[in-house]
N, C-alpha and C positions, 0 to 999 in steps of 0.2 A: 841183904838179909836173907835172900833165898839160899845163899851158900852157907850162912851161919846157922840157919834153921832155928835158932833160939835167941831169946832176948831175956836176960836175967833168969835163966834156968827153966824158962817155959818155952815150949814150941811156939812158933809164930801162929799156928792154928789155934792153940790154947788161948793165946792173947786175943786173937780176933773173936773167939767165943766169949770171952770175958767182956770185950768191948760191946758186943752185940747185947748181951745180957744186962750190962750196966747202962746202956743207952749212949755210950761214947764212941761207938763205931762211926767212922767217917767213910762215906761212900766213895768208892773208887772213881765214880763219875766226877767227884770234887777233887779228889787227890791227883787226878790226871794233870791238873794245871800246876806247874812248878810253884807259882805264887801261893796257892792253896796248900800244897804239900809243905812248903817251908814255913807257912804261917801256923802250922799245927805242931804239937810236940813230937819229937823224935820217937818217944816211947810208945805213941800210937801209930804214927805213919809208917815207921820201918817194919814192924811186925805185919801190918796190913799188906804193905807192898810185898814182903817176902812170902807170905801165904798166898797172895793172889798170883804171884809169879809162878810159885810151885803148882798151883792149880792149872794155870795156863799151859805150862809145859807137860804136866801129867795128862791132862784132858785132851789137848790139842796136838801135842807133840812139840819136840824141840825145833824141828825144821821151820814150823810156822812162827814160832817165837823168834828165832833168829831172823827170819824174813821181816816180822814186824819191827824188831829192834833196828835192823839195818835200814828201814825206810823211815825211822822216826825223825820228825821235824817239829815244827810249831803246832801242827794239827794231828797230834797223836790220837785223839778221839777218832777222827776220820780214818786214820791208817788202821787202828785196831779193828774198826768195823769192817773195813774193806778186807783185811787179812783173814779175820775169823767169820766173815760173811753173816754177821749178826750185830745187833745193837749192843753196846757195852752194858746197857741195863740188863739185857737177857743173860750175858755172861756173868755179870755180878750176881744176879739172882741165883744162878745156878751154883756159883761159887759158895754163896751163903748157905744154900740148901745142902751142898755137899758137906759142909761142916757139921750139920746136924746128923748126918749119917755115918760120919767117921769118928773114930775114937778121939 
């Protein structure tokens, strides 16, 4: 979804804002598990993942994202926190806050 940038004519970021406002937003900390990701509707999970991926790349840079992606295994939460040197909850909070400051 990062590369598609849109889902049904809306940008991933617009969808995430809608999910937040409607109370249907699913936290990244929950979506990080493949089981949780798959258990939720694609219409929700894919735009969230696409918008979050865009945020990571734009905020922290492509090199860190590639490093994180290259290290991925069953403990993705730990890898993200190591690569970005902060808790995923902090990154997600900043991601959500960035949506309120962007168009």
